[in-house]
N, C-alpha and C positions, 0 to 999 in steps of 0.2 A: 484449499478447502474452505477458507474463510470467504473467498470470492463466491464460491458456489452457494454458501449459506446466505450471503447477502442477496444474490440473484434470486434465490427462491423466495425470500421474504419480500423483495420488491415486486416480484410477479404476483405474489399473493395480494399485495396492496393495489394491484391493477395496473401497474406500469408495464409498458413494452420495453423489454431489455434486450439489447444487442451487445454481445461480448466480442472484444477485440484483443487478440494476443499479440503484443508488440513484437515478440521474437518471430512469430510466424509471419507477421506482416512484413517485416524486414527481409527475412530469409526467402519468402516466396514472391517478393517483388510486387506486393499489392498495396503498398503504402498510399498511392494516390487515391484508390477507391476507398480505402479506410479513412483517409483525411477528409474526403468528401462526405462520408457518413458522419464524421465528427462535426463537420461544419453544419450539418442539418439537424443535429441532435439538440433537444431541449435542455439536456443535462449531460454532463460527463463526470464519471466517477473513476478516479485513478486509484487502482489497488496495487500496492507493491511492497516488497520487503525493504527495510532500511539497509543501505550499503555504505559503509564508511561514513556514517552519520548523515547521509544524504540519499539521492536517488541512484539506483543502479545505472551504470554507464549506458546500457542499451536503451533505457527509457529516456535518458538525457538526449541521446542522439535522435531518438524518435520525435521528441518534443522540438528539438532544433529544426529537424526536417519539416515538421508540421508548421512551425513559425515561418520558414522560408516559403512554403506552399501558400500559407495564409496571406503573406505579404504580396505574393505575385497576383493574387486574386484582385486586389485593389478595389474591392467593392464594399469594404467596411463591414463585411459579414461578421457576426458575433452575437453576443447577448445570451450565450448558453450559461447555465448555472453549473459551476464546477465544484467538485468535492474531492477529497483525498482520504484514502484509508491506508495507513502505514503500520506495518507490523515489524517490531524489532526483536532481536535476541537478548536484549537487556530487560531486567525486571521493571525499570522505570520507563513509563510511557512517554514522558516529556522529552526524552532524547530524540523523539521524532519531530520535534518542533521546527528545526531548520528545514527538514524535507518538506514540511507543510508550507513553510514560507516560500520555498522555491516554486511550488505549485501555484501559490497565490500570485507570485510575480509573473509566472507564465500566463495566468488568467488575465491579468491586467494588460499585458503586452499583446494579447490576441483579442482584445475588446470583449472579453467575457467577464462574468461576475463570479468571483470566488466566494462561496458561502461558508464552509467550515470543513475541518478535517477530523478524522477519528484516529487518535494515536493509541496504538496497542502495544503494551509491554508484555513480555512473556514468551514470545517466539515459539520455539518448538515445543516447549512444555505445555503451552496453551492448546496446541493441536494434539499432542501425544497423550494427554491425560484428561480428555474431555469427560470421561465418565466419573471422575472423582468429585466429591462434594465441593472442594475449594475452587474447582474450575467451573462447575455448573453456575455458580453465582456470577463469575466473570462473563461467561457466555450469555447469561441473561442480560447483563449490562450492555453487552455488545449488540444483542438483538434490539434493545431499546434505542441504541445509537443508530442502527440501520433503519428502524421504524421512523425515527425523527427525520432521517435523511429522505426517506420516501415521502413523508408528509410535507417536508420543505419543498420538494419537487412538485408534488401534486397541487399544493395550495399556492405555489409561487410566493412564499413568504418573503417579506422584505425587512423584517426585524433582524437585528444582529444576533447571530448564534456563535458562541465561543467554541473553540476547538474542544473536542471531547476526549478525555483520557480514560482508557480502560486498561487496567493492569491486574495481575494476579495478586491476591492477598497471601503472600508466601514469603517466609524468611529469606532475606537477601543472601546471607552467607550459605544457607542450604541450597539456594537456587544455583549459585556458582559452583558449589561442591558437586551437585548433580550434573551440571553442565560439563565440568572437567572430567567427571567419570565417563561421560558420553564420548568425549574426545579420545580417551584412553581405549574405550571399547571399540571405537571406529578404527583406531590405529591397529589394534590386534586383528580386526577383521581383514585389514589390508596387509597383514604380514609384518607389521612394525611393532617396535617396543615403545614404552612410554618415553624413554630418553630421546627417541627419534623425533618426538614432537618439538623438542627444543633445539634441533639442529639449525644451523645457519648456513645454508648452501652457498651463499654469495659472500661470506665473510672474508675470503682470501682474494677477492677480485679488487 
């Protein structure tokens, strides 16, 4: 949903937006045509959730395959402006910093220009409580970050822009309390009890 929000804002700013779903690209065998579209793009924006403090494995594979494709071209193509938007399930947005660094490294190794990342803290709560007052302010900050990204693309700015942190203004202890309640509720929905969440199925191996 955050991706759709960003797309809508960027289209409003006058940008032509083409969306690419990494999972669908890999499963339907259309990576080559998608890679070619990426090579021709003026800017690339990678949107993904944080996974084990870095990129999801499927995205890592996609980027590795893209790098191999780019290397085979041998024509030095590059110069696209690259951005990253990372959302994590922790309240602290800065936990996304390592994932942003990986995208920056990918950018340099493919002859592109990494501009900046938007690091989002709050995960599911940000999406599930959009109508509440404390989330509205965060969503407003997020809109500003997306607007800055659109402006950076349109104006081809060259000044340094630091990574942007956007996080919920919400008590940390209460955040984790609500998150744990969510796990218990999900367990019950799947016919499990709270104690089942602490099982170690491989402990005897």
